[in-house]
C-alpha positions as CSV (number, residue, x, y, z in Angstrom):
1,M,-27.2,-9.7,-7.2
2,K,-23.6,-9.8,-8.2
3,A,-22.7,-6.8,-6.1
4,S,-24.3,-8.3,-3.0
5,A,-22.4,-11.5,-3.5
6,L,-19.2,-9.6,-3.8
7,C,-19.9,-7.7,-0.5
8,L,-20.4,-11.0,1.2
9,L,-17.0,-12.3,0.1
10,V,-15.3,-9.1,1.3
11,L,-16.9,-9.7,4.8
12,I,-16.2,-13.4,5.2
13,G,-12.9,-15.0,6.0
14,S,-9.3,-14.1,5.6
15,V,-7.0,-15.2,2.8
16,V,-3.3,-16.1,3.0
17,L,-1.2,-14.9,0.1
18,V,2.0,-16.7,-0.7
19,S,4.3,-15.2,-3.3
20,G,4.8,-17.6,-6.1
21,V,5.5,-15.3,-9.0
22,S,8.5,-13.0,-9.2
23,A,7.5,-9.4,-8.3
24,S,7.3,-7.3,-11.5
25,I,5.2,-4.2,-11.8
26,I,2.5,-4.5,-14.4
27,E,1.1,-1.0,-14.2
28,E,2.1,2.0,-12.1
29,T,0.1,5.3,-12.0
30,G,1.0,8.3,-9.9
31,K,-0.5,6.6,-6.9
32,Y,-1.1,2.9,-7.5
33,T,1.2,-0.1,-8.2
34,V,-0.3,-3.2,-9.8
35,E,1.8,-6.5,-9.5
36,P,1.1,-10.2,-9.9
37,A,-0.6,-11.4,-6.8
38,G,1.5,-14.6,-6.7
39,R,0.1,-18.0,-5.6
40,L,-3.2,-17.7,-3.7
41,H,-4.4,-20.1,-1.0
42,L,-8.1,-19.5,-0.3
43,P,-9.7,-21.0,2.8
44,T,-12.6,-23.2,1.9
45,I,-15.0,-20.9,3.8
46,T,-14.3,-18.0,1.5
47,P,-17.1,-17.7,-1.1
48,L,-16.2,-16.8,-4.6
49,V,-18.6,-15.0,-7.0
50,S,-19.2,-17.4,-9.8
51,S,-20.9,-16.5,-13.1
52,T,-20.8,-17.0,-16.9
53,I,-19.8,-14.5,-19.6
54,T,-20.1,-14.4,-23.4
55,Q,-18.3,-12.6,-26.2
56,G,-18.5,-8.8,-25.6
57,E,-20.5,-9.1,-22.4
58,I,-19.4,-7.0,-19.4
59,D,-20.1,-8.0,-15.8
60,V,-19.7,-5.4,-13.0
61,Y,-18.8,-5.8,-9.4
62,Y,-18.3,-3.3,-6.6
63,R,-16.2,-3.1,-3.4
64,T,-16.1,-0.4,-0.8
65,I,-12.6,0.4,0.4
66,S,-12.2,1.8,3.9
67,S,-9.8,4.4,4.9
68,G,-6.4,3.0,5.9
69,T,-6.4,0.1,3.4
70,S,-3.0,0.0,1.8
71,S,-3.5,-3.0,-0.6
72,M,-6.0,-5.5,-2.1
73,V,-5.9,-8.6,-4.2
74,T,-8.2,-9.4,-7.1
75,D,-8.4,-12.9,-8.6
76,L,-10.3,-13.6,-11.8
77,Y,-10.2,-17.3,-12.7
78,W,-11.8,-19.0,-15.7
79,G,-9.1,-21.7,-16.3
80,N,-9.5,-21.8,-20.1
81,P,-6.7,-19.8,-21.9
82,A,-8.4,-20.4,-25.2
83,N,-11.0,-17.8,-24.1
84,S,-9.9,-14.4,-23.2
85,L,-11.4,-12.3,-20.4
86,S,-10.2,-8.8,-19.3
87,L,-10.3,-7.0,-15.9
88,T,-10.5,-3.3,-15.5
89,I,-10.4,-1.7,-12.1
90,V,-11.8,1.7,-11.5
91,A,-10.9,3.4,-8.3
92,P,-12.5,6.7,-7.3
93,D,-9.4,8.5,-8.6
94,A,-7.9,6.3,-11.3
95,T,-8.6,3.6,-13.9
96,L,-6.3,0.5,-13.9
97,G,-6.1,-1.8,-16.8
98,P,-7.6,-3.4,-18.8
99,F,-5.6,-6.5,-17.7
100,Y,-5.5,-9.7,-19.7
101,D,-4.5,-13.3,-18.9
102,S,-0.8,-12.6,-19.5
103,A,-0.7,-9.6,-17.1
104,D,0.5,-11.8,-14.2
105,G,3.2,-13.4,-16.3
106,I,1.4,-16.7,-16.9
107,V,-1.2,-17.6,-19.6
108,N,-3.4,-19.9,-17.6
109,G,-7.0,-18.5,-17.6
110,R,-6.4,-16.4,-14.5
111,I,-5.7,-12.7,-13.7
112,A,-4.4,-12.5,-10.1
113,L,-3.3,-9.0,-9.2
114,S,-2.2,-7.1,-6.1
115,V,-3.0,-3.3,-6.1
116,S,-1.2,-1.2,-3.5
117,S,-0.3,2.3,-2.6
118,P,2.1,3.5,0.1
119,S,-0.3,6.4,0.9
120,G,-3.3,4.0,1.0
121,L,-6.0,3.0,-1.5
122,T,-8.5,5.8,-2.0
123,P,-11.5,5.2,0.2
124,G,-14.9,4.7,-1.5
125,T,-16.5,2.5,-4.1
126,W,-14.1,0.6,-6.4
127,T,-15.7,-0.9,-9.6
128,F,-14.4,-4.1,-11.3
129,Y,-15.4,-4.7,-15.0
130,I,-15.0,-8.2,-16.3
131,R,-15.3,-8.4,-20.1
132,G,-15.6,-11.3,-22.4
133,H,-12.8,-10.1,-24.7
134,S,-12.7,-13.2,-27.0
135,V,-15.0,-15.9,-25.9
136,S,-16.3,-18.8,-27.8
137,G,-19.8,-19.8,-26.5
138,S,-20.0,-19.0,-22.8
139,Q,-17.3,-19.1,-20.2
140,V,-17.7,-19.9,-16.5
141,Y,-15.5,-17.8,-14.1
142,S,-15.0,-17.0,-10.5
143,F,-14.0,-13.6,-9.0
144,I,-12.9,-12.5,-5.6
145,T,-11.3,-9.3,-4.2
146,Y,-10.0,-8.9,-0.7
């Protein structure tokens, strides 16, 4: 069910990205560069996957990347910095992360990242693991990738 909801949000609407955080590389592999995504402005028609997570739980989402795609944005938002979630991105040819709240330079209950590659993102299924790293009770979150 979570995978189908993610497929829907990939297909619906476009999103405008406005840089609001200074560009600093968080992780760089042989092919991929991960940077803070900046300030995101999502149109109201774009659906977000929304769920809850508990301590140690892992939720999994998928996205199919087409040939010719050079970048994507992921945005994991839970808004409560007292709880800690992590995001790991698994491409067909690399694992990126895990990333935590401070990865984008701000501790605010959000991990907003841009993943790019000058030679293009590897086409195929990308997997996103959201983990309840240190959660008291349960934590509501939203997740989108585009």
